[in-house]
C-alpha positions in Angstrom: 53.3 104.1 0.2 55.7 101.6 -1.7 58.6 102.1 0.9 56.1 101.4 3.7 54.9 98.3 2.0 58.4 97.2 1.4 59.4 97.4 5.1 56.2 95.6 6.0 57.2 92.8 3.6 61.0 92.8 4.7 59.8 92.8 8.4 57.7 89.9 7.6 60.2 87.9 5.9 63.0 88.8 8.6 60.6 87.3 11.2 60.0 84.2 9.3 63.7 83.7 8.7 64.3 84.0 12.4 61.8 81.6 13.3 63.2 79.0 10.6 67.0 79.3 11.5 67.2 81.6 14.5 69.1 84.2 12.7 68.3 87.3 10.6 70.5 89.6 8.6 72.3 88.2 5.5 72.2 84.5 7.0 69.0 83.5 5.2 70.0 85.3 2.0 73.4 83.5 2.2 71.7 80.1 2.3 69.3 81.1 -0.6 72.0 82.5 -2.7 74.4 79.4 -2.4 71.5 77.4 -3.2 71.2 79.1 -6.8 74.1 77.5 -7.8 76.2 74.9 -6.0 79.9 75.8 -6.0 79.5 79.5 -5.4 82.8 81.1 -4.2 83.1 83.5 -1.0 84.0 86.4 -3.5 80.7 85.8 -5.4 78.9 85.6 -2.2 80.5 88.7 -0.7 79.6 90.8 -3.9 76.0 89.7 -4.1 75.4 90.4 -0.4 77.5 93.5 -0.2 79.8 92.2 2.6 83.2 92.8 3.2 85.6 89.8 2.7 86.0 89.1 6.5 82.2 89.7 7.0 81.6 86.8 4.5 84.2 84.5 5.9 82.5 84.9 9.4 79.2 84.3 7.8 80.4 81.2 5.9 82.1 79.9 9.2 78.7 80.3 11.1 76.7 78.2 8.2 79.6 75.8 8.3 79.4 75.5 12.2 75.7 75.0 11.8 76.3 72.2 9.5 74.2 74.2 6.5 77.0 74.8 4.2 80.2 72.7 3.4 83.3 74.1 1.7 84.9 72.0 -1.3 87.8 72.6 -3.7 86.6 74.8 -6.6 87.3 73.8 -10.1 90.3 75.7 -10.5 92.0 74.8 -7.1 92.5 78.2 -6.2 89.2 79.0 -4.6 86.7 77.3 -2.2 83.3 76.4 -3.4 80.3 76.5 -1.2 77.5 73.9 -1.2 74.6 73.3 0.9 74.5 70.2 2.9 71.2 68.3 3.0 70.4 70.0 6.1 71.1 73.2 4.5 68.9 72.5 1.7 66.0 71.6 3.9 66.5 74.8 5.7 66.5 76.7 2.5 63.0 75.1 1.6 61.7 76.2 4.9 63.0 79.8 4.2 61.3 79.8 0.8 58.2 78.4 2.3 58.1 81.1 5.2 59.0 83.9 2.7 56.0 83.0 0.4 53.8 82.6 3.7 54.9 86.3 4.9 54.1 87.8 1.5 50.8 86.0 0.8 49.7 87.0 4.1 49.8 90.6 3.1 48.2 89.8 -0.1 45.3 88.2 1.3 43.3 91.4 1.7 43.3 91.8 -2.1 40.7 90.4 -4.6 42.0 87.8 -7.4 41.6 90.7 -9.9 43.6 93.2 -7.7 46.3 90.5 -7.0 46.8 90.0 -10.9 46.8 93.5 -11.5 49.6 94.3 -8.8 51.5 91.3 -10.3 51.4 92.9 -13.6 52.5 96.0 -12.2 55.3 94.8 -10.3 56.4 92.7 -13.4 56.7 95.9 -15.5 58.4 97.9 -12.8 61.1 95.3 -12.4 61.5 94.8 -16.2 62.2 98.7 -16.5 64.9 98.5 -14.1 68.5 99.3 -15.2 70.3 96.0 -13.7 73.6 94.2 -14.3 73.8 90.4 -13.6 75.3 91.0 -10.2 72.3 93.7 -9.5 69.9 90.9 -10.5 71.5 88.3 -8.0 71.3 91.0 -5.2 67.7 91.9 -5.6 66.8 88.5 -6.1 68.9 87.1 -3.2 65.6 85.9 -1.2 63.6 84.6 -4.5 62.4 81.3 -4.7 63.9 80.1 -8.2 61.4 77.2 -8.3 58.5 80.0 -8.4 60.1 82.7 -10.2 61.1 81.0 -13.3 61.0 84.1 -15.7 62.6 86.8 -13.8 61.5 90.2 -15.4 64.7 91.9 -14.3 66.9 92.7 -17.2 70.5 91.2 -16.9 72.6 93.8 -18.8 72.6 97.5 -18.3 71.3 99.5 -21.2 70.3 96.3 -23.1 66.5 96.5 -22.7 64.2 99.3 -24.2 62.3 101.7 -22.3 
């Protein structure tokens, strides 16, 4: 049942993303992730999204071509830092609103008490996962960091109690 619900949520999020930017796949996630920390490198983005180096370069090339992302020199001068443009930041905000709408539309059938209970269960389930920092970014690659300010996912494998 959780698998079916997960697919229903992802299908709605994917449809919303296609309506906002006309693309699905990892494109929306890339915009969200780049927006978490301005100055992210291609390699960090590649690891979070689980893409090959060449796949990440092609994805970033599309984002640059669409004027959503720009490349700048990184601090150490050897890498390229990715930054959202003003258009990219606005599109990211639209993606976040679309994502919240997609999830909310599924939860509208629950009472406030049921919604709260589900939230507690989901929080507890996430808090018990065995995750690394990279796992957390991968799992949270479409999360709205303005709404989720206290992520329950532990960030160091083996550090949390069960």
